[in-house]
N, C-alpha and C positions, 0 to 999 in steps of 0.2 A: 495719549501718547504712546507710540509703539515701542515695545521691547524687542531685542534681537537675540536669537539663539545662534551660536556659532558652532561649527563642527567640521570634521574631516572624514571623508569617505575612502576606505581602503577597499581595493579590489582583489579577489582572490584569483589572480592570473599574472604570469610573467610575460605573457604576450602583449605586444603593443596594441592599444585600443585603436580602431579605425576612426576615421572621421565621419561625420554625419550622425553623431550619437546625441542623445538628449538625457541629461541627468536631472532627476527630480527627487526633492526631499520634502517631506510632508510631516508636520506635527499633527497627530490625531488624538482625540479623546476616545479611548477604548473601554470606557467604564461600563457601558451597557452591553449585555450579552444578546438583549433582544432587539437590537437596532444596529444600523450601520455606524461605523466609526465616523465622528464628527471633525472635520478639517479645521484646525486652529490657525495654521499658517503653512505657506508652501513657497518654495523657490524652484526655479527652472533655469538650468544652464544648458544652453546649446553648445555643442562641441567642446566639452569639458577639458579635453586634452588628456594627458596621461595621469594616472593615479600617483599619489593620493590627490583627492579632489576636495579643496576647501570650499566651505559654503556658509551662508548666513541667512536666516529665516526670520522675518518681521512677524510679529504677532501683537494683538491687543490684550494686555493683562486683564482688561474688564471681561474678556471672554473666558477666562479661567473659573473653574468651579472648585470649592473646597472638596476634599476627598476624592476627587476625580483621578483618573489614571491617564497619563499622556505619554504617548510612544512616538518615537521617530522612525519613519519608514523611508526607504530610499530605493530608487530603481534606475536603471540605465536601459534605454531602448534605441532601437534603430527603426524608425518608422513606427509601426503598430507592434513590432516584434520585441518582446521582452528578452533581454540579453543577460542582465544581472539584477539581482534584488537582495534585499535583506530578508533573512528567514529566522530571526530571532527578535524578541521584544526588547527594544532599547528605551528604557524609561528616562524621561526628560522633564524639566521644570519642576523637580521635586524640591520643595523647601526653598522656591525662588531661584534655584540654580539656573544659569542661562548659558552654561557651557564653559569651555569647549567640550564637545561630546565626539566620540569616535564611533563610527558605525562600519560594518564589514559586509560587502556585497558578495554574493556568491553566483557563479554562473548558473543559468537556467538550462536544463537539458532539453533538446528539441529533437523531435523525429526528423530523420533526414529524408525519409521517403515521402512522396506526395500522396500516396494512397492512404486511406484511413486504415487504423489499426484494426485487426480482427477482434471480435467480440466473443469472450468465451461462453460456454453454455451457461454459466452462472449469471450472465448479463453485464459483466464488466469488460472494459477495454484495457488491458494490462500489457506491460508495467505502467503504473501511473501513481502520482502523489495526490493525496486528498487533504485538504485543509479546511478549517473553519473554527469558529469560537462557539461553543455549545453552552446552554444554561447550566448554572451551577446554584445549589441551594444555599451555600454559605460564603459564596464569593461572587466577583463580578463576571465570571465566565471562565471556561476551560478551553484554552486554545490547543487545537489538535493539529499535528502533522503526521499523517498515516502513509507509509510507502508500502505498496502492495506489488508483489512480483508474480508471474504465472506459475512459477514453481512451488507456490503456496507458502512462500516466506513473507513476513511483514516486519517492518520497523516502525515503532510509534514513539512520538514525543508529545507529552501533555504538560501544559503549564496552567496552573490555577492562578487567576489574576485578581489582584485586589483583596488578598487575604488580610484580615487585621493582624494575624500573627507573623506575617511575612510571606515572601515568594515560596512556591513550591513547584518542583519539576520533577516528572517521572518518565523515564525512558525505558523502553523494553524491546526485545526481539522475541519472535515467535513464529508459529504457523498458523495457517488459516485453512478452513475447509468449507465447502458449499453445503448449504441446508436447502434443498429443493422445496421441501414442505412449506418453509417459512419464506422462500424467495430471498434467502439472506446468506451472508458469509459469517463465519464465527471464528473469532480470534482466540487462540489459547497460547499462552506463553507464560510471562512472569506474573500476570494477574491472578489473584485468588480465584476468580470466577471467570468463565468464558465470556467474551464480549460479543454481542449479536449486532449486526449491521444489515439492515434491509437494503437490498439493491433496488433503487428507484429507476436509474438509467445508467448507461455505461459510464457516465462521469459524476454520478450521484449516489451517495449513501446516506441512510437515515438511522440514527441510533435507535435501538430497541431496548426494552427494560431488561433487568438482570435475568428474567425468566425467558426471554426471547419472544416477548409480546409486543406489539406495535405501541408506541407511545402517542396517545391522542392529545395533541397539544398544538397551538398556533405558534409556539416558540420555536426558534431555529435550531432543530435538532439534526441539521444536515451537514455533512462534508461534501465538498465539490472538487472536481479535478478538470484541468483543461486538456487532459489527455496526454500529459507529458510526465516525466518521471524527474523529479529533482531531489535525490535522497538527502536526508538531514544527518548531521552528526549526531551521535547518541553518547551520553555521558552517565557515569554512575551506574553502569549495568553489572548485575550479579549473574555470572555466567559459569557454565560447567562445559568443559571441553577437553579434547584429547590432545596432548602436546605432539607436534610433528616436528622432526628435524630433518631438513633437506638441504641440498647444496645451496639454495637461495637464503638459508637462514631459518629460524624458528617460525612456526605457525601454530595456530590453534583450530581444531576442528570443533566448532560449537555444537553441542549434542542436540539441542532442540531443532535447529534449522539445518544442520549438516553443512553449513557454510564454513569454508576455510579461511582464516584471516591471518596474513603476515603480521608478526609481532614486532613492534618497535623496541629497540634496545635502550629505552628510556623509562622514566617513571620507577615502578617496583620491578622492572625486568630482572634485576640482579637477584631478587628473592626467588623468582620463578626458576631462573637458572641454576640457583644453588639447590632448589628442590630436585630439578631434573638430575643434577650431578650426583646428589645423595641417595636418591630413590628409584632411579631407573637403572636396573640391573644390566641391560644391554639395549642397543638400538632396536631390537626386535621386540622388547618388552613394552607394552602399552602403559601409558601413564595419564590417568585422569586427574585434572585438577579443578578446583573452584576458585574463582578470583572475581575481583571488582575491576571493571575495565571501561575504556572509552573506545568508540569505534569512530574513525574520522574517514570521511568520503574523500575520493580522489577530486582534484581540480584540474581543468583543461590546462594544458601547457606545462604541467608539472608532472615529474616522475616520482613514484609509480603511479600508473592509472588503475588502481583498484584500492578498495578500503583497507585501512591499517588498524590495528588494535594496539592500544597502549595499556599496559597492566598498571592500575592505580594501587591495588592492594592484592597480595597473594594471601589466600586463605588456608588452602589445604591441598595435599596431594594423595592420590589413591593409587598406590603402585599395582600393576597388573590388571587394572581396570580400564575399559574402553567405553566409547559412546554406544548405547544401545537404544533402539527405537522400534516399537512393535510395528510389524507389517499391517499396512491398512487392510481392512476386509470390506468386501462389497456385499450388500443385500440387494436383492431383486428390486425392492420397493425402496422409495426415497432416496435414490441414488441418480446422479446425471450419467446417462449411458451415452457417450459420444458415438455417433454413427460413423464408423470407419469405411463401410462399403455398403452398396446396394446392388444386388443381383450380380455379385462378382466384380463390380466396378467400384474404384476407390472413390470416396466422397470428400475431397479436400475442403476446408473452410474458405469462404470468400471474404475478402477485405471489406470491413465495415459492416459485415453481416454477423448474426449469432451463430456460434459453432453448431453444426447439426447434432441434434441430440433427442433422446426419448427419456422421459421421466414417468415412472409408475408410481403413484400415490396410493397409500393403503387406508388412509383415514381422512374424513369421517367415511368414505366409500372408496371403492376400487375404481380410480379414474387415471387416465393418462393424458400426457400432452407431448407433442412432437414436432419438430420443425427441421427444415433443411437450410434455414436462414431467411425465410420470407414469412409466409403465413404460419400460424400455430394451429395444428390439428389436435383437437381434444375429443374425449369420448370415454367410455367405459371399457373395462377389461375384465376377464374371468380367468382365474388360475386354479388348476388342480394338479399338484405334483409338477411334472414337466410339460403339462398341457397349458397352453396360453392362447386366448383368442381376444381380439380387440373388436369393439363395436363402436363404429364412427359416430360422432356426434356432430358438433358445430365446428366451424372454421372461420378465422378472420378472413376478410376478403380483399387483401391487397392485390394489385396486379403485380406479378413477379417477372423480373427480367430474365432473359435466358442466361445460363442454362437452369436457373433456379425453377422456373416454371415446369420443365420437363421433369427435374429431379423431385419435385413436390408431388406430381402425379404418380411417379414411381414409388415413392414413399407411402402414399395412400393405397396403392395396389399391394404392396409388401405387408403393410398392416392387415389388410383384408385377408390375405392369403396365409397369414401366420396360424400355425396349429400347435407348435411345440417349441420349447426353447432347450438350449444346452448352455448351462452355467457352470463355468470353471474359473474359479478365482475371480479375476477382474475381466474376464472375457464372457460375453453373452452373444449367442448366435440365436437368430430367429429362424425357425425351420418350417417348411411347408408340409403338406400331407405325406409326401413321399420321402421326407427327411432331408431334402435339399436345402442348402443354406441360402436364405433370402437376404439376410442382412448380418454383418458383423459389427458388433459394438464393444466399446471398452469403457468401464467405470473410471471416471475422472474426478478430481478435486475431493478425494476421500480424506477422512481424518486419519 
């Protein structure tokens, strides 16, 4: 005999929903991190009307397992296009409870252009959100939501599922940099150790161990992206930032990322305001603060259209101090050098193709790889002071469409003709015998 779970879906939008939509709610067993979720029950409502949407899902109690974790997931689609989805775990059927349960669906960000997004030298198509459930030694799995931006900022939410001692969630903001030697990106922020992610494809990352080595396992250590950015809300963040007071109200410049967040006048805002009043000598005097906060993402149709910060707990103020971050430094080896020009002609990236770049690796031997967005040219190089020469080796053999075919031949000729370099900060010039500039490059995705 079937039981029924009842619920109500709230939609984060004040705009009227169009007709022709399909609402779906699914009960899933998410207990196993090494296997897809098992569907226990489902309901589909065509043309659900305006929110809130009431629903009921029939399921067979005989399908339930003791100690399993059951979650409710809901989506709204127009045809094949996903428009709204739940982005947090809503546990259901705990201790026999059959509802009612409330879920909140958030809008899914979609690229407005028809052209594929450009691919950075690191191999990722950004901005994008990456999600997945990764294995866990002492729990059922760790659900990840990782938002990456091209300006090297990341937001991450992690949830430890099925812990005997209760749920655990950790949110953080930070910065990422590219590691060409590993073919990876590295996250550094609130975590005690940097987190290494191997770039498998433009929409796929694989977790590496704490030392930055590949994990050899058949278990699902990968996060995937559909190429869109759906930023998640973050809670219980421990942040340091510089207080800014402007005509539109207070804001916080977060020190690690450099992002500026308008501050809501709720929560523990009064404590922050009191510290500003008591410890800031003048509007020109910087004031650094540490606090616990929540970052809430904007929702379409609602104002304002940018993330907001809510102070949960004020910790301390540091009068006269401001955010400081060391300038990145570029080394010739193990750096992505974006190729900005060849023979005096600009070299813009091509949509859907990898950013033109050159990488010089120094271990275990001096080798290079380069591309204009089609084939990869690889070989050896020799350096002595400002002298640099390339010895071409192999190349992939894809047929390149114009203008990439001509640019690739030009890059090959430039590498053969290079005799010297001029390295100044984040700029690198490849020079010929007579000192003429053959190519201009810039270091990108540095720490």
